[in-house]
N, C-alpha and C positions, 0 to 999 in steps of 0.2 A: 535525558536532553534529548526532545522532539526537535525537529524542525518541519513543515509542511509547506507545500505548494499548490494551488489550487486553478484550476480553470475551466467556470463555466459553461462558457462556449464549445469548448471540447471534448466536454465528459472526463477532465483530466484529473487526477492527485495524485501527488508525490508525497512517502513521508518517508522522512530519515531520523535514525536513530543515534547516539552516542553516547556511551557511559551508561551512568542508572538513569532509571525513569521513576515515575511515581505517575498514581491516578492523576492525578492534576495535571501530570504534560501533557495527558491525552485529550484533554477536555479540547482543546480548541481543534485539533486534528478530527477530530471523531466530530464536531458540531459541522466542519467544515463538508464531512463526508456526508452526513445528513442531510445538509443543505443542497449538494452535489446530488442525492438520490432524489430530493424532491423535485431538480430541475434539470434532470438528465432526458425528459420530455422522449424515453422511447429509447433513449440511445447507448448501446453497452458501453458502460463506463470503466475507462482504464487507470485500475490504481497500479501504483509501485513502492514497494516498502523498500527503503534501503539499511542495510542493517549493519552500522560498522561494526569492527573487531570489537569488542569489550563490551557490549550495548547487552544492558538487562533485559528482559521480557516484561509485557505486561503481567499485572497482577492477576488475581480470579476476578475482582469486579469488574475490571478492564475488559479480560477477555470476553467474559461475557457481554458488556455492552457491545465491542467489536463482534459476535456472534451475531445478535442482534440486529445490527444495523448489515452485517451482511443478507440475515434471512430475507432484510425488507428491501433489500438493494434491488432487485430486481438483476435485470442481467448485467454481468459484469464478469470482467478478466481482474486479477490479482496476481501480480508478478513480485513474487520473495525476491530480494537480491543479498546474497552473502557469502565471502569466502567461507564461512564454514559449510564444509562439507558434510557433516554431522546434524546440523541446523537443517543443509536443503532434505538429507534424507529424510529427517524427523515428518518435514513437513510433508513429505511425499508419500509418508506411511501414515501420517491423518487423515491424507484426501482418502487415500485406499479405505482407512474405516469407517471414514465418515466424508462421502461423496458429498459434492456440491450438489446443491439442486438443477434443473435444468437453466439453461442460459448463464450458468455461474462455474467458470472454471479460473481456478491456480494452480501456479507452478513458481519453483524456486528454482534460481538463477545465481550461476559465478557472477556475471557480471552487467552491466547495466544495459549494454551491446548487446546482449542476447536477450532479455529481457523485456527492449523497447521491439524488436525484433518481433516477439511473440505475440507482444501485446497489440501489435499495428495488423498483425496475421491476421491476431484471433477476434478484432473489433474491427479489421476488414476498411481502415481507413487510416491515412498519415498521421501520425502523431506529432508533428512539427515542434508542438508546444515542449516535450516534454525536459530537453536540453534545459530550458526556463525556467519550468517547476524544481528538477533536477537543483540548480546550482539556488535556488529562492531556497528551496529546504537546507541545502548544507549550509549557505549562507546564513541562516537564522542558527543552525548548529555551534557556526564560530561565533556570531553576537551572544548567546549566549554564554559560550565558553570563557569571555573574557571576561 
């Protein structure tokens, strides 16, 4: 399951995943990301993905679409939040092997607080909208869970 929150004026998006995910689950958040890319107007996009314990990852088709969106996104910062030290290590290794292009950075964190601080520092602006987007993404997970 996937939930997301989007704020176009602040160029911010938050995605949360829990349990099993399908390619169809990624359709709406990827569409929202593509809209955000078109409307960012030169702002560095702030993106946060929160992976709840036990969440499955995207399949190969979705990974290719994410890679294409990333390549066309322009300047952005992507913070992955996961309790899994292994997942954080894998993301770091992937970033070493396939570094982001100029203006694009990603990093993994254990907590939302750490991720928000890094995003604000990297984007050079306050992201007061993040708590609302995080709540929206997590609320969507609850609605789909019941």
